[in-house]
Backbone bond lengths (Angstrom), bond angles and torsions (degrees), N, CA, C in turn:
res aa  C-N    CA-C-N  psi(-1)  N-CA   C-N-CA  omega(-1)  CA-C   N-CA-C  phi
1 X - - - 1.466 - - 1.513 110.31 -
2 X 1.298 117.46 144.01 1.454 122.70 178.72 1.516 110.35 -92.44
3 X 1.314 116.15 131.36 1.457 120.61 177.11 1.521 108.67 -112.84
4 X 1.325 116.33 120.15 1.458 122.76 177.15 1.512 106.07 -122.45
5 X 1.328 117.20 115.65 1.451 122.42 -164.28 1.518 114.76 -39.04
6 X 1.318 119.15 -76.31 1.456 120.14 -172.09 1.519 113.78 -76.29
7 X 1.326 117.41 -11.10 1.456 119.24 -177.28 1.524 112.26 -68.88
8 X 1.312 116.36 -24.98 1.443 119.38 -174.68 1.516 112.44 -92.18
9 X 1.331 117.88 3.72 1.452 121.87 175.40 1.515 109.05 -92.49
10 X 1.312 116.41 159.98 1.460 121.85 178.19 1.514 108.56 -76.63
11 X 1.336 116.53 112.01 1.459 120.00 -176.64 1.517 112.27 -66.00
12 X 1.354 117.55 -16.56 1.452 120.54 -179.13 1.534 111.75 -90.80
13 X 1.330 116.09 -10.12 1.460 118.54 -178.50 1.521 110.28 -69.13
14 X 1.324 115.54 145.79 1.455 120.07 177.45 1.520 108.82 -69.20
15 X 1.324 115.69 141.20 1.449 119.56 -178.75 1.516 108.80 -147.76
16 X 1.318 115.67 135.80 1.456 120.26 174.76 1.516 107.33 -86.46
17 X 1.337 116.50 115.11 1.458 119.27 -170.00 1.520 111.94 -85.67
18 X 1.312 114.99 105.80 1.456 122.22 165.94 1.526 104.47 -117.05
19 X 1.321 116.61 96.51 1.453 120.50 -163.70 1.521 113.22 -63.07
20 X 1.307 115.04 136.39 1.466 122.00 171.31 1.523 109.78 -107.03
21 X 1.314 116.44 14.02 1.452 122.46 -178.99 1.529 110.68 -59.81
22 X 1.340 114.71 139.11 1.457 120.91 171.36 1.530 108.20 -94.59
23 X 1.330 115.82 149.04 1.462 120.60 -177.77 1.524 110.12 -125.11
24 X 1.329 114.39 132.27 1.446 121.12 173.13 1.520 110.56 -121.55
25 X 1.313 115.87 174.28 1.458 122.52 176.58 1.526 108.71 -124.68
26 X 1.320 116.50 131.91 1.455 121.96 178.57 1.521 110.48 -98.54
27 X 1.328 116.31 143.68 1.461 121.27 170.86 1.506 114.58 109.24
28 X 1.330 117.80 9.98 1.457 118.30 176.80 1.535 107.61 -67.90
29 X 1.288 116.58 128.22 1.460 120.81 -176.07 1.512 114.76 96.64
30 X 1.335 117.41 -3.90 1.466 121.49 179.76 1.520 110.22 -123.04
31 X 1.345 115.78 160.06 1.453 119.77 177.37 1.520 111.00 56.95
32 X 1.331 118.38 -133.82 1.470 119.66 179.14 1.522 112.15 -61.62
33 X 1.347 117.58 -28.61 1.465 120.93 -179.77 1.523 112.52 -80.07
34 X 1.335 117.53 5.97 1.459 120.36 168.26 1.529 110.52 -76.21
35 X 1.330 117.51 -12.29 1.465 121.79 173.54 1.527 108.12 -87.38
36 X 1.321 118.04 122.23 1.467 119.85 -173.21 1.520 113.93 -55.53
37 X 1.338 117.44 -39.04 1.459 118.72 -176.97 1.520 111.99 -67.45
38 X 1.343 117.34 -32.64 1.460 120.42 177.26 1.524 110.15 -75.31
39 X 1.324 117.28 -42.42 1.460 120.16 177.59 1.525 110.75 -59.24
40 X 1.313 117.07 -41.61 1.469 120.71 178.88 1.518 110.97 -62.81
41 X 1.320 117.00 -46.83 1.470 120.21 -178.78 1.525 111.22 -63.69
42 X 1.319 117.54 -42.13 1.460 121.09 179.33 1.521 110.24 -66.06
43 X 1.321 117.73 -43.42 1.460 121.06 -179.39 1.526 111.01 -61.75
44 X 1.305 116.94 -44.19 1.463 120.02 -178.94 1.524 111.52 -69.35
45 X 1.324 116.50 -36.97 1.466 119.82 176.91 1.525 110.70 -67.25
46 X 1.330 117.24 -39.98 1.466 120.37 178.76 1.520 111.20 -64.76
47 X 1.309 116.84 -40.44 1.465 120.11 177.93 1.526 110.52 -63.59
48 X 1.317 116.83 -43.33 1.463 120.39 179.28 1.523 112.09 -65.08
49 X 1.340 116.56 -33.07 1.465 120.83 -177.90 1.525 112.94 -80.61
50 X 1.325 118.05 -9.09 1.453 120.81 176.18 1.516 116.08 98.15
51 X 1.331 117.22 14.86 1.461 119.05 176.59 1.527 110.08 -68.06
52 X 1.306 114.62 146.86 1.462 122.29 -178.62 1.515 112.43 -76.35
53 X 1.358 117.69 -34.90 1.459 118.89 -167.14 1.518 111.53 -161.97
54 X 1.342 114.80 159.40 1.457 124.93 173.42 1.512 107.98 -122.57
55 X 1.350 117.00 140.02 1.471 120.93 -172.82 1.527 110.68 -130.32
56 X 1.323 114.70 135.99 1.461 121.55 173.82 1.526 110.07 -90.83
57 X 1.325 115.11 167.91 1.459 121.82 160.96 1.516 107.99 -109.17
58 X 1.345 116.77 177.92 1.466 118.67 173.77 1.517 111.52 -154.43
59 X 1.329 114.76 130.30 1.458 123.30 159.25 1.520 105.62 -145.27
60 X 1.314 116.77 125.97 1.463 120.22 179.59 1.519 110.07 -66.50
61 X 1.326 116.02 -43.22 1.459 122.13 173.90 1.521 107.70 -138.42
62 X 1.334 115.93 160.40 1.459 122.63 175.61 1.526 109.59 -123.78
63 X 1.326 117.76 144.18 1.467 120.69 179.19 1.530 111.67 -61.51
64 X 1.318 115.96 141.57 1.459 122.52 178.14 1.536 108.17 -131.85
65 X 1.360 117.78 112.85 1.468 127.77 7.05 1.533 112.16 -78.63
66 X 1.324 114.56 162.53 1.454 119.54 178.55 1.520 110.73 -64.95
67 X 1.319 115.54 136.29 1.466 121.64 175.89 1.513 107.46 -149.89
68 X 1.339 117.73 147.64 1.463 120.61 179.38 1.530 110.38 -53.45
69 X 1.360 117.92 139.21 1.465 127.64 7.48 1.522 114.54 -97.10
70 X 1.315 118.28 22.94 1.462 120.50 -179.38 1.531 110.33 -57.66
71 X 1.346 118.22 132.65 1.466 120.73 -171.43 1.516 115.15 -86.79
72 X 1.343 118.03 -8.19 1.465 119.14 -172.14 1.524 110.18 -154.51
73 X 1.337 116.94 157.24 1.466 120.16 174.89 1.527 110.38 -60.55
74 X 1.330 117.70 152.07 1.464 120.16 -176.12 1.520 113.78 -62.10
75 X 1.335 117.25 -23.84 1.463 120.10 -179.06 1.524 112.82 -87.19
76 X 1.330 118.14 -1.46 1.462 120.84 -176.54 1.529 110.62 -63.15
77 X 1.338 118.10 125.29 1.470 119.70 -178.74 1.527 110.99 -75.76
78 X 1.324 115.48 137.26 1.464 120.70 -178.62 1.530 107.51 -148.58
79 X 1.332 116.47 103.72 1.453 120.90 -178.14 1.531 110.85 -68.81
80 X 1.312 115.59 151.13 1.462 120.77 175.94 1.526 108.80 -60.55
81 X 1.334 118.23 132.26 1.472 119.73 -174.88 1.520 114.37 -55.09
82 X 1.327 118.11 -46.93 1.465 119.51 -177.69 1.516 112.19 -63.85
83 X 1.317 116.72 -34.22 1.456 120.52 -177.77 1.524 110.71 -67.09
84 X 1.345 116.88 -51.60 1.459 119.17 -177.05 1.529 111.35 -70.23
85 X 1.331 118.23 -36.25 1.465 119.28 -179.01 1.523 111.57 -71.24
86 X 1.335 117.80 -34.67 1.462 119.86 174.80 1.533 110.15 -63.97
87 X 1.316 116.32 -40.84 1.470 120.30 177.38 1.526 110.79 -62.47
88 X 1.329 116.81 -46.23 1.462 119.97 -177.33 1.526 112.13 -69.76
89 X 1.329 116.90 -27.08 1.462 119.26 175.82 1.525 110.95 -60.97
90 X 1.323 116.48 -30.13 1.458 120.34 -179.20 1.510 114.69 -81.08
91 X 1.342 117.50 -12.34 1.467 119.90 -177.96 1.533 111.74 -118.41
92 X 1.331 117.41 7.82 1.464 122.76 174.70 1.528 107.97 -131.44
93 X 1.342 115.61 172.22 1.463 119.00 -175.03 1.527 113.71 -124.78
94 X 1.326 117.73 -38.08 1.464 119.64 -170.03 1.518 114.36 -126.58
95 X 1.313 118.70 -24.96 1.461 120.86 -173.94 1.523 110.41 -65.60
96 X 1.339 117.19 139.32 1.458 121.33 178.20 1.529 109.74 -75.26
97 X 1.321 115.61 154.38 1.461 122.52 -174.72 1.523 108.03 -127.09
98 X 1.342 115.97 116.37 1.455 120.73 -172.51 1.517 113.26 -117.88
99 X 1.324 116.05 144.18 1.460 121.53 171.08 1.520 107.43 -93.28
100 X 1.328 116.10 122.19 1.463 118.27 -172.82 1.539 112.73 -130.73
101 X 1.312 121.16 62.63 1.449 126.13 17.62 1.527 109.78 -142.06
102 X 1.336 117.54 166.54 1.460 122.72 170.60 1.532 108.41 -90.90
103 X 1.317 116.41 132.17 1.468 122.10 -178.17 1.521 108.11 -90.23
104 X 1.334 116.38 87.59 1.460 119.31 -166.73 1.516 112.85 -72.09
105 X 1.325 118.34 -21.81 1.466 119.60 178.84 1.522 112.08 -66.30
106 X 1.340 117.13 -18.09 1.459 121.17 179.91 1.531 112.88 -87.13
107 X 1.329 116.77 -3.81 1.461 120.65 -170.87 1.523 112.44 -109.84
108 X 1.319 115.81 155.97 1.457 120.61 163.42 1.530 106.34 -73.12
109 X 1.336 118.62 121.29 1.457 119.32 -171.16 1.528 114.23 -67.93
110 X 1.335 118.07 -27.00 1.459 119.25 177.58 1.524 110.98 -71.66
111 X 1.337 116.18 -39.79 1.463 119.57 175.91 1.532 109.94 -65.55
112 X 1.329 116.04 -41.04 1.462 120.02 179.36 1.522 111.57 -64.57
113 X 1.326 117.57 -39.29 1.460 120.52 178.10 1.521 111.25 -59.21
114 X 1.328 116.89 -43.15 1.470 120.82 177.67 1.529 110.85 -65.75
115 X 1.335 115.82 -42.79 1.469 120.81 -179.20 1.530 111.61 -60.54
116 X 1.332 116.52 -48.36 1.459 120.17 -174.83 1.527 111.24 -74.95
117 X 1.320 117.77 -37.06 1.461 119.60 174.42 1.521 110.56 -61.38
118 X 1.327 116.84 -42.46 1.459 120.54 178.10 1.525 111.14 -62.62
119 X 1.333 116.09 -41.29 1.463 119.94 179.92 1.524 110.85 -65.75
120 X 1.330 117.47 -39.26 1.464 119.56 178.10 1.522 110.90 -64.57
121 X 1.331 117.13 -36.97 1.461 120.73 176.25 1.526 110.46 -65.89
122 X 1.322 117.11 -46.66 1.466 121.33 -178.37 1.526 111.75 -63.30
123 X 1.343 116.98 -36.82 1.470 120.49 179.41 1.526 112.13 -83.25
124 X 1.332 116.93 0.14 1.471 123.11 -179.53 1.528 111.32 56.26
125 X 1.355 113.87 44.54 1.457 119.69 175.57 1.508 115.45 80.38
126 X 1.331 117.86 18.44 1.474 120.42 179.36 1.526 112.77 -95.48
127 X 1.317 118.15 1.55 1.456 121.45 -175.22 1.525 111.88 -77.73
128 X 1.343 116.59 137.24 1.459 123.97 164.41 1.527 105.54 -113.14
129 X 1.328 116.26 121.22 1.457 120.54 -172.86 1.521 109.54 -96.51
130 X 1.334 116.01 96.04 1.453 122.11 176.37 1.517 110.58 -88.36
131 X 1.340 115.87 134.86 1.462 120.86 -176.84 1.530 109.88 -132.47
132 X 1.323 115.53 165.22 1.450 121.62 173.60 1.513 110.01 -160.55
133 X 1.328 115.74 164.88 1.461 120.66 -178.13 1.529 112.23 -82.38
134 X 1.343 117.24 -25.90 1.457 120.42 -178.23 1.513 112.89 96.44
135 X 1.333 116.17 160.26 1.464 120.08 -175.61 1.520 113.83 -146.44
136 X 1.347 118.85 -4.78 1.463 120.95 -179.32 1.533 109.46 -96.42
137 X 1.334 116.75 104.81 1.458 119.83 -177.61 1.524 111.78 -61.32
138 X 1.333 117.18 -37.28 1.464 119.91 -179.15 1.521 111.34 -61.22
139 X 1.315 116.83 -33.48 1.464 121.07 178.33 1.526 110.66 -67.56
140 X 1.335 116.56 -44.89 1.461 120.49 177.89 1.531 110.51 -63.85
141 X 1.324 116.71 -41.45 1.463 120.04 179.53 1.528 110.78 -59.82
142 X 1.332 116.69 -43.45 1.464 120.54 -179.23 1.520 111.83 -64.61
143 X 1.344 116.00 -31.86 1.461 120.95 -178.64 1.525 112.84 -88.43
144 X 1.336 116.89 -5.31 1.458 120.28 178.48 1.515 113.63 74.26
145 X 1.352 117.22 28.13 1.461 122.28 178.59 1.523 108.21 -111.81
146 X 1.307 117.33 130.12 1.461 121.75 -177.59 1.527 109.79 -65.27
147 X 1.337 115.76 119.77 1.465 121.59 -175.46 1.530 111.70 -60.62
148 X 1.327 116.88 -38.90 1.462 120.38 -176.52 1.523 112.82 -69.19
149 X 1.332 117.56 -14.32 1.463 121.38 -178.98 1.526 113.32 -95.56
150 X 1.340 116.95 1.57 1.466 118.64 -170.33 1.532 113.20 -61.38
151 X 1.318 118.21 -38.00 1.452 120.38 -179.98 1.514 111.91 -67.27
152 X 1.318 116.44 -45.78 1.471 120.88 179.56 1.523 110.60 -63.93
153 X 1.326 116.52 -39.94 1.473 119.45 177.15 1.530 110.89 -64.27
154 X 1.324 116.86 -41.67 1.460 119.83 -179.65 1.521 110.98 -59.21
155 X 1.332 117.18 -48.32 1.459 120.63 179.70 1.530 111.40 -61.15
156 X 1.327 115.95 -45.03 1.459 118.82 -178.93 1.519 111.87 -66.44
157 X 1.324 117.03 -41.64 1.458 119.43 -175.39 1.525 111.96 -68.37
158 X 1.334 118.30 -30.94 1.468 119.94 173.40 1.524 109.56 -58.09
159 X 1.332 116.65 -44.12 1.456 120.45 179.99 1.529 110.78 -66.97
160 X 1.322 117.35 -37.70 1.463 120.92 178.00 1.527 110.47 -61.97
161 X 1.327 117.13 -47.12 1.456 120.89 -179.28 1.521 110.84 -58.37
162 X 1.315 116.13 -47.88 1.468 119.13 -177.50 1.530 111.32 -66.89
163 X 1.316 116.56 -35.16 1.459 119.47 176.85 1.529 110.85 -62.01
164 X 1.322 116.87 -45.41 1.467 120.90 -179.27 1.522 111.70 -68.41
165 X 1.318 117.34 -32.76 1.459 121.03 -177.68 1.519 113.75 -83.26
166 X 1.334 117.65 -22.47 1.458 120.20 -170.13 1.523 114.82 -115.93
167 X 1.316 118.06 -31.25 1.457 120.70 -172.14 1.530 110.93 -81.73
168 X 1.330 115.35 139.01 1.460 119.18 174.11 1.525 111.34 -72.50
169 X 1.329 115.75 -23.34 1.470 121.10 177.75 1.525 108.57 -132.36
170 X 1.340 117.11 78.90 1.465 120.05 -175.55 1.524 112.16 -57.36
171 X 1.331 113.67 132.28 1.461 120.08 179.36 1.517 107.40 -157.10
172 X 1.330 116.32 136.06 1.469 118.92 -176.39 1.518 109.75 -154.23
173 X 1.324 115.33 138.66 1.455 121.81 172.17 1.517 107.88 -134.63
174 X 1.311 116.78 113.30 1.455 122.19 -179.93 1.513 110.34 -135.60
175 X 1.335 115.13 -168.06 1.458 119.71 -179.50 1.523 111.43 -70.70
176 X 1.346 116.47 -35.13 1.466 120.57 -173.49 1.527 113.13 -114.38
177 X 1.320 117.82 -12.24 1.461 121.71 -170.73 1.522 110.34 -137.88
178 X 1.324 116.06 136.99 1.456 120.69 176.14 1.527 108.41 -148.56
179 X 1.337 116.35 128.40 1.452 120.07 175.85 1.524 109.71 -159.86
180 X 1.330 115.30 159.44 1.459 123.44 173.19 1.521 107.35 -162.63
181 X 1.332 116.22 168.11 1.463 122.65 175.93 1.529 111.81 55.85
182 X 1.343 115.89 44.58 1.463 120.97 178.14 1.529 108.99 -137.85
183 X 1.324 115.15 166.49 1.455 122.81 169.62 1.527 107.98 -136.31
184 X 1.339 116.30 150.25 1.465 121.95 176.19 1.521 107.19 -129.68
185 X 1.301 116.76 104.59 1.458 122.23 -177.23 1.526 110.03 -128.78
186 X 1.327 118.85 152.62 1.461 125.41 5.53 1.520 111.55 -76.02
187 X 1.324 114.94 158.83 1.445 119.48 169.80 1.522 109.30 -77.54
188 X 1.339 116.78 164.09 1.467 118.94 177.87 1.526 112.37 -57.30
189 X 1.318 116.01 162.44 1.461 121.31 -178.97 1.515 111.76 -62.34
190 X 1.335 116.81 -32.14 1.460 120.90 179.64 1.518 110.13 -103.80
191 X 1.307 115.75 140.52 1.455 120.36 179.89 1.526 109.94 -57.59
192 X 1.319 116.68 127.32 1.451 121.36 -179.88 1.503 114.59 88.98
193 X 1.327 117.60 -13.37 1.456 120.66 178.80 1.505 113.22 105.86
194 X 1.335 117.34 171.46 1.466 121.59 -179.77 1.517 111.35 -68.72
195 X 1.344 117.61 158.85 1.467 119.82 174.58 1.520 110.50 -55.43
196 X 1.322 115.62 135.63 1.460 121.89 -176.96 1.527 108.97 -104.95
197 X 1.330 115.97 124.08 1.463 122.98 -177.97 1.518 107.91 -122.63
198 X 1.332 117.54 129.86 1.457 120.33 -178.50 1.524 109.94 -109.02
199 X 1.325 115.94 137.84 1.450 121.64 176.56 1.516 111.40 -101.65
200 X 1.334 115.19 158.69 1.455 120.53 175.98 1.510 112.39 120.75
201 X 1.340 115.21 150.83 1.463 121.14 -177.13 1.520 112.73 -113.14
202 X 1.313 118.31 4.85 1.467 120.84 179.42 1.530 109.64 -71.72
203 X 1.321 118.23 159.24 1.472 119.66 175.11 1.521 112.51 -54.96
204 X 1.331 117.37 -37.40 1.460 120.19 179.41 1.525 111.32 -65.24
205 X 1.334 117.23 -40.64 1.464 120.41 179.01 1.525 111.29 -66.18
206 X 1.328 117.51 -40.20 1.459 120.77 179.72 1.531 110.21 -67.95
207 X 1.330 116.69 -40.10 1.462 120.18 175.11 1.520 110.53 -62.18
208 X 1.326 116.81 -41.72 1.470 121.79 -179.76 1.532 110.70 -62.49
209 X 1.332 116.43 -39.58 1.463 120.09 178.23 1.520 110.97 -60.21
210 X 1.328 116.48 -44.64 1.462 121.17 -178.22 1.521 111.27 -67.97
211 X 1.309 117.33 -45.64 1.463 121.67 -171.64 1.518 114.61 -81.67
212 X 1.351 117.43 -30.29 1.454 118.39 -163.95 1.528 115.70 -130.81
213 X 1.339 118.53 -10.17 1.458 118.96 -166.97 1.530 113.06 -126.51
214 X 1.335 114.85 156.55 1.459 121.05 177.21 1.522 111.71 -79.13
215 X 1.337 117.00 -26.20 1.448 120.35 -176.47 1.515 112.48 -149.11
216 X 1.335 114.09 170.25 1.470 121.99 177.06 1.520 107.79 -130.47
217 X 1.349 115.74 143.33 1.464 122.03 -176.55 1.524 109.26 -127.06
218 X 1.337 115.82 119.87 1.456 121.85 175.37 1.518 109.95 -106.36
219 X 1.326 116.66 127.87 1.469 121.11 -173.42 1.523 111.06 -106.55
220 X 1.337 115.65 135.53 1.471 123.67 175.08 1.529 111.58 56.38
221 X 1.332 115.88 54.66 1.456 121.83 -178.49 1.527 110.65 -113.10
222 X 1.350 115.99 145.61 1.462 119.75 167.60 1.529 107.87 -93.37
223 X 1.325 116.30 -177.31 1.456 119.65 -176.62 1.526 112.16 -62.89
224 X 1.322 116.72 -41.32 1.466 119.37 -178.44 1.523 111.62 -64.83
225 X 1.327 117.08 -45.10 1.464 119.17 -179.45 1.526 110.97 -70.39
226 X 1.336 117.05 -30.85 1.468 119.99 174.07 1.526 110.12 -62.61
227 X 1.337 116.31 -46.51 1.467 120.14 179.58 1.528 111.28 -61.71
228 X 1.329 116.94 -38.01 1.458 120.28 178.36 1.523 110.92 -63.65
229 X 1.329 116.92 -43.42 1.456 120.14 179.87 1.528 111.21 -66.93
230 X 1.319 117.21 -39.85 1.461 119.90 179.48 1.523 110.44 -65.77
231 X 1.324 116.93 -37.65 1.462 119.57 173.80 1.527 110.50 -61.91
232 X 1.324 116.97 -37.57 1.453 120.88 176.76 1.526 112.27 -65.28
233 X 1.326 116.01 -37.03 1.465 119.63 175.70 1.518 111.30 -64.60
234 X 1.326 116.14 -41.13 1.456 119.84 178.33 1.531 111.05 -64.66
235 X 1.317 116.02 -39.23 1.468 119.78 177.22 1.522 110.65 -64.39
236 X 1.336 116.01 -42.65 1.465 119.79 178.34 1.522 110.89 -63.72
237 X 1.328 116.36 -34.66 1.460 120.38 180.00 1.514 111.75 -64.16
238 X 1.333 116.64 -27.16 1.454 120.30 177.30 1.516 113.39 -79.70
239 X 1.334 117.12 -13.35 1.463 120.99 -176.55 1.528 113.14 -105.24
240 X 1.332 116.20 -30.55 1.455 119.97 -170.43 1.519 110.54 -121.82
241 X 1.320 115.32 146.45 1.459 120.73 -178.95 1.519 110.26 -81.86
242 X 1.333 115.51 136.82 1.458 121.14 177.78 1.532 108.88 -107.11
243 X 1.332 118.26 121.54 1.465 119.91 177.54 1.529 111.18 -59.43
244 X 1.312 116.36 136.96 1.463 120.74 -175.85 1.523 111.95 -61.69
245 X 1.337 117.51 -30.77 1.460 118.48 -176.09 1.531 113.43 -72.70
246 X 1.332 117.80 -9.80 1.465 120.13 175.11 1.524 111.71 -77.58
247 X 1.331 117.08 -22.08 1.452 120.39 178.64 1.518 112.43 70.98
248 X 1.320 114.98 -160.60 1.459 122.52 -178.55 1.526 110.42 -70.71
249 X 1.311 116.55 139.40 1.466 120.98 -179.61 1.524 109.63 -77.11
250 X 1.324 116.52 120.64 1.461 121.88 178.73 1.525 108.93 -90.99
251 X 1.323 116.19 130.59 1.461 121.43 -176.04 1.524 110.47 -109.75
252 X 1.323 115.28 122.19 1.459 122.74 177.15 1.521 108.96 -117.47
253 X 1.331 115.87 143.13 1.465 121.02 -178.17 1.525 109.32 -140.31
254 X 1.319 115.43 137.74 1.463 121.16 166.32 1.517 107.94 -97.73
255 X 1.353 118.15 110.55 1.471 120.16 178.67 1.525 110.93 -65.87
256 X 1.313 114.11 150.60 1.469 120.01 -179.05 1.529 111.97 -69.83
257 X 1.351 116.17 -32.29 1.459 120.63 -174.89 1.528 110.54 -128.34
258 X 1.312 115.59 167.06 1.460 121.18 174.87 1.528 109.64 -62.97
259 X 1.342 116.16 143.39 1.450 120.85 -171.74 1.523 112.99 -104.54
260 X 1.327 115.03 148.41 1.452 122.32 165.65 1.525 108.34 -91.95
261 X 1.351 118.68 157.42 1.468 120.49 -177.16 1.519 113.88 -54.43
262 X 1.327 117.77 -39.50 1.462 118.97 -178.12 1.524 112.00 -66.60
263 X 1.331 117.22 -25.24 1.462 119.54 178.58 1.527 111.85 -72.99
264 X 1.334 116.78 -29.01 1.459 119.86 175.16 1.524 109.68 -58.68
265 X 1.333 115.72 -45.37 1.465 120.16 178.76 1.523 111.31 -61.73
266 X 1.329 116.81 -35.51 1.461 119.90 179.85 1.527 111.11 -68.40
267 X 1.314 117.55 -40.64 1.461 119.64 175.75 1.522 110.53 -64.44
268 X 1.313 116.35 -41.32 1.463 119.61 -179.74 1.528 110.60 -64.26
269 X 1.314 116.08 -42.00 1.456 120.25 178.89 1.524 111.31 -63.26
270 X 1.326 116.54 -32.06 1.468 121.19 178.89 1.524 112.41 -71.20
271 X 1.336 117.34 -19.39 1.452 120.30 179.52 1.515 115.16 120.64
272 X 1.338 117.51 5.04 1.456 121.85 -179.36 1.529 109.02 -83.15
273 X 1.324 116.53 135.83 1.461 119.98 179.06 1.524 113.12 -112.73
274 X 1.346 117.04 -10.97 1.471 119.37 175.67 1.519 109.10 -143.56
275 X 1.327 116.76 131.37 1.460 123.04 172.50 1.521 108.32 -107.15
276 X 1.324 115.61 121.81 1.467 122.34 -178.62 1.522 106.80 -106.06
277 X 1.322 116.48 102.56 1.457 122.17 -166.83 1.522 112.14 -84.34
278 X 1.334 115.40 138.20 1.460 120.87 170.34 1.520 109.23 -67.84
279 X 1.329 116.27 143.49 1.462 120.61 -178.00 1.525 110.79 -103.14
280 X 1.326 119.19 107.31 1.464 119.75 173.43 1.526 109.77 -79.03
281 X 1.300 115.47 151.77 1.462 119.60 177.49 1.512 111.19 124.41
282 X 1.337 114.68 151.83 1.458 120.04 -178.51 1.525 112.65 -120.44
283 X 1.339 117.34 -1.55 1.460 121.10 178.85 1.524 109.21 -127.63
284 X 1.310 115.40 163.36 1.464 120.46 178.05 1.517 110.89 -58.91
285 X 1.318 116.63 -42.05 1.454 120.36 -178.09 1.529 111.25 -63.95
286 X 1.324 117.38 -43.37 1.460 120.76 179.67 1.530 111.48 -64.47
287 X 1.312 116.97 -41.02 1.459 120.75 -179.53 1.530 111.35 -65.04
288 X 1.313 116.17 -43.78 1.466 119.51 -178.15 1.523 111.02 -72.33
289 X 1.326 117.55 -36.94 1.468 120.00 174.73 1.519 110.47 -59.79
290 X 1.335 116.52 -41.76 1.461 120.36 -179.68 1.524 111.14 -64.30
291 X 1.319 117.48 -48.68 1.466 118.55 -175.41 1.526 111.18 -67.56
292 X 1.348 117.33 -33.42 1.466 118.90 177.98 1.524 111.92 -71.73
293 X 1.334 116.99 -43.88 1.463 119.31 -179.76 1.526 110.95 -67.15
294 X 1.325 116.99 -36.68 1.456 120.26 177.76 1.524 111.67 -66.79
295 X 1.326 116.23 -39.00 1.459 119.59 176.72 1.524 110.62 -61.52
296 X 1.321 117.17 -41.50 1.468 120.39 179.56 1.524 111.49 -65.77
297 X 1.312 117.07 -38.02 1.472 120.82 -175.81 1.520 113.20 -79.71
298 X 1.339 117.13 -38.54 1.454 120.72 -168.74 1.527 114.44 -108.99
299 X 1.312 117.42 -24.26 1.468 119.88 -170.88 1.530 111.29 -106.07
């Protein structure tokens, strides 16, 4: 059975809201935060203000010219997640560092296992490993990865990563990956690897969250679409077995718009435990003003 903290409570019951919501910031390493000095200042300010986490985005390449569903102009700067998070690990102490998300179907899974284990070691166990299957066909075409195989690769590569991180004698035979008689060290800072969070609202992504991941991440959602996705997670929980060692499914959401305090309570009541906020602003001052004012209003 799947246990999702607030989902199993009666949403109609009266409740005195003293929020336990965690707050993150999305976009570290992108836009103005692609400049290291701005990313450092924002990260340190967020840690001081009490934010739970900082999250990157990822696209290895972007289509040029931009066309739907591409999320950004082709010239938009976007640092590699491991690079910027390793840098920020050295200038912060406690804030968690999340990939939101890494497109693992585009990667060699053995190289990725080494990369993410190294990042978890460098962050001293502060990494949250967010993943997704991807949705930009032009990106897959440029990388020479078959777009139609992205879901199957994602499922297989999750198993490859865990095998390399957990097995004393790593060995794997799958459709895309085969190895034996090897070791990949160091292992992550935490036994079994960092918490794994999957993004996406497709049935496959919701099934993947239930079967394989510690958490689920919904991006740019309003309350109605959040409720729809959570209902989908509950439906998936009735169809697929969840390993007991994954524990309770943690739900994170990036709201589409800036929130009022009462909306935080509504997301929490719906079952969300972390809100990862979009950062408006094009300068360091604007970004820090936003995160400080938001902390005062919502946290």
